[in-house]
C-alpha positions in Angstrom: -3.9 -70.4 -35.6 -3.8 -72.6 -38.7 -6.3 -75.5 -38.7 -4.8 -78.9 -38.3 -5.0 -80.6 -41.8 -5.1 -84.0 -40.2 -7.9 -83.3 -37.7 -9.8 -86.6 -37.5 -12.8 -84.8 -36.2 -13.1 -82.4 -39.2 -16.3 -82.4 -41.1 -14.5 -82.1 -44.4 -11.6 -84.0 -45.9 -8.6 -81.7 -46.4 -6.9 -81.3 -49.7 -3.5 -83.0 -49.3 -0.2 -81.9 -50.7 1.9 -84.9 -51.7 4.9 -85.2 -49.4 7.0 -87.9 -47.6 7.2 -88.2 -43.8 9.9 -90.4 -42.3 8.6 -92.3 -39.2 11.4 -94.7 -38.7 14.9 -95.5 -40.0 13.4 -97.3 -43.1 9.7 -96.3 -42.7 7.8 -93.6 -44.5 4.3 -92.1 -44.8 3.6 -91.0 -48.4 0.9 -88.4 -48.1 -1.7 -88.5 -50.9 0.5 -90.8 -53.0 -2.4 -92.9 -54.4 -4.8 -90.0 -55.1 -4.0 -89.8 -58.9 -5.1 -93.5 -59.3 -8.0 -93.5 -56.9 -10.8 -94.0 -59.5 -9.1 -96.9 -61.1 -8.3 -98.4 -57.7 -11.9 -98.2 -56.6 -13.2 -99.7 -59.8 -10.9 -102.7 -59.5 -11.6 -103.0 -55.8 -15.3 -103.4 -56.4 -14.7 -106.2 -58.9 -12.4 -108.0 -56.5 -14.9 -107.9 -53.7 -17.7 -109.1 -56.0 -15.6 -112.2 -56.7 -14.2 -112.7 -53.2 -16.6 -111.1 -50.7 -15.5 -109.7 -47.4 -15.9 -112.0 -44.4 -15.2 -111.7 -40.6 -12.6 -114.4 -39.9 -11.9 -116.1 -36.6 -8.5 -115.9 -34.9 -6.8 -119.0 -33.4 -8.1 -117.9 -30.0 -11.7 -118.1 -31.2 -12.4 -114.4 -31.5 -14.2 -112.9 -34.6 -12.2 -110.1 -36.2 -13.9 -106.7 -36.1 -12.7 -106.0 -39.7 -14.0 -107.7 -42.8 -11.3 -109.2 -44.9 -10.6 -110.5 -48.4 -7.5 -110.8 -50.6 -6.3 -110.7 -54.2 -3.1 -111.9 -55.8 -1.4 -115.3 -56.0 -1.7 -115.7 -52.2 -4.4 -114.6 -49.8 -4.0 -114.3 -46.0 -6.5 -116.1 -43.8 -7.0 -116.9 -40.1 -9.1 -119.6 -38.4 -8.9 -121.8 -35.3 -5.9 -123.7 -36.8 -3.7 -120.5 -37.2 -2.7 -117.7 -39.5 -1.4 -118.5 -43.0 -1.5 -117.8 -46.7 -3.5 -119.9 -49.2 -3.7 -120.0 -53.0 -7.5 -120.7 -52.8 -10.2 -118.6 -51.2 -11.7 -121.0 -48.6 -15.1 -119.3 -49.0 -15.5 -120.0 -52.7 -13.0 -122.8 -53.2 -11.5 -120.9 -56.2 -8.2 -119.1 -56.5 -8.1 -115.6 -55.1 -8.8 -112.9 -57.8 -5.6 -111.8 -59.6 -4.0 -108.6 -58.5 -5.0 -105.8 -60.8 -2.2 -104.0 -62.7 -3.0 -100.7 -61.0 -2.6 -102.3 -57.6 0.7 -103.9 -58.4 2.1 -100.7 -60.1 1.1 -98.5 -57.2 2.6 -100.8 -54.6 5.8 -101.0 -56.6 6.0 -97.2 -57.0 5.4 -96.5 -53.3 8.0 -99.0 -52.3 10.5 -97.5 -54.7 9.7 -94.0 -53.4 10.5 -95.3 -49.9 13.8 -96.7 -51.0 12.9 -100.3 -51.7 13.6 -101.1 -55.4 12.1 -104.1 -57.2 9.2 -104.8 -54.9 6.7 -107.1 -56.5 3.8 -108.0 -54.3 2.2 -111.4 -54.7 -0.5 -110.7 -52.0 -2.9 -107.9 -51.2 -4.9 -108.2 -48.0 -8.1 -106.1 -48.0 -9.4 -105.0 -44.7 -12.7 -103.1 -44.2 -13.2 -101.1 -41.1 -16.6 -99.7 -40.0 -16.8 -97.2 -37.2 -15.6 -98.9 -34.0 -13.5 -101.5 -35.8 -9.8 -101.7 -34.9 -6.7 -103.7 -35.4 -4.6 -104.7 -32.3 -0.9 -104.3 -32.3 0.8 -107.1 -34.2 3.7 -107.9 -36.4 3.5 -109.1 -40.0 5.5 -112.3 -39.8 3.5 -114.9 -41.7 5.5 -114.3 -44.8 8.3 -116.7 -45.9 10.9 -113.9 -45.9 11.3 -110.5 -44.5 13.5 -108.9 -47.1 10.6 -107.1 -48.8 8.8 -104.2 -47.2 5.2 -103.9 -46.2 3.2 -101.4 -48.3 -0.1 -100.2 -47.0 -2.8 -97.9 -48.6 -5.6 -96.1 -46.7 -9.0 -95.4 -48.4 -12.1 -93.8 -47.0 -12.5 -92.7 -43.4 -9.5 -91.4 -41.5 -7.6 -93.7 -39.2 -5.1 -93.4 -36.4 -2.3 -95.7 -37.2 -0.1 -97.1 -34.4 3.5 -97.6 -35.3 5.4 -99.2 -32.4 8.7 -100.9 -31.7 9.9 -104.5 -31.7 8.0 -105.5 -28.5 4.3 -105.1 -28.0 4.9 -103.1 -24.9 7.1 -100.5 -26.7 5.5 -97.0 -27.0 3.7 -96.4 -30.3 3.7 -93.4 -32.5 0.1 -92.2 -33.4 0.0 -91.3 -37.1 -3.2 -90.0 -38.7 -3.9 -91.5 -42.1 -6.2 -90.0 -44.7 -7.7 -91.2 -48.0 -4.9 -91.9 -50.5 -2.0 -92.0 -47.9 0.4 -94.9 -48.1 2.8 -96.3 -45.4 5.9 -98.3 -46.3 8.1 -100.0 -43.8 10.9 -102.5 -44.2 14.5 -103.3 -43.7 15.4 -102.7 -40.0 11.8 -101.7 -39.4 10.2 -104.7 -41.0 9.0 -106.4 -37.8 7.8 -103.3 -35.9 4.4 -103.8 -34.2 1.6 -101.8 -35.7 -2.2 -101.4 -35.4 -5.2 -99.1 -35.9 -7.2 -97.4 -33.1 -11.0 -97.8 -33.4 -12.4 -95.9 -36.4 -14.5 -92.9 -35.5 -17.9 -92.3 -36.9 -18.0 -90.3 -40.2 -18.9 -90.4 -43.8 -16.3 -90.3 -46.6 -17.5 -88.6 -49.9 -16.6 -91.6 -52.0 -16.7 -94.6 -49.6 -19.3 -93.7 -47.1 -19.1 -95.0 -43.5 -16.0 -97.2 -43.9 -12.3 -97.3 -44.2 -10.6 -99.7 -46.6 -7.0 -100.7 -46.1 -5.0 -102.5 -48.7 -1.8 -104.2 -47.5 0.7 -105.4 -50.1 3.2 -108.1 -49.3 5.7 -110.5 -50.8 4.3 -113.6 -49.0 5.6 -116.5 -51.0 
């Protein structure tokens, strides 16, 4: 029997062959799509987090998020007791969010184009850091002003089990394993699907250690 290349319990990260997997009518997983640009991505990511450190935000319901968050681009996503929204200024520093690096914008554009969405130009990149045990409950991305543009997501570091559901929270979700360098793109008729991440399992990634970083690119303004 051949070993499962996406075994989340494996001691070694598999070598991925770039390929596209359709998971919805207008939704795709692009396996290993970001790997050729990883070194540049990680260098730029470190600079962003030095300027806009990760923080555990509070939801409108008063719960502290298990993921650490930051942003870059013209708009950054935040949550507090008053609600979810995009801002032009990082409330932690009082300064504008760090600009989106060219490598981020180019990668998001290329992934969207590969998935069939031409002319995607993100103005916001949400950065989420998951440590073992952290998760993201099923939710819809609906804080943006318009839904014509897709959502483009990049996984870095530890493996994750991505939940890709339907248009109601109660709909059955697909469980999709994501590895370092994988990207997911969904839009069009799939734009408002519920999605989330199961608790991250313990492990150590060779480049990022005991964490998973997710970058989510959106056209928010």
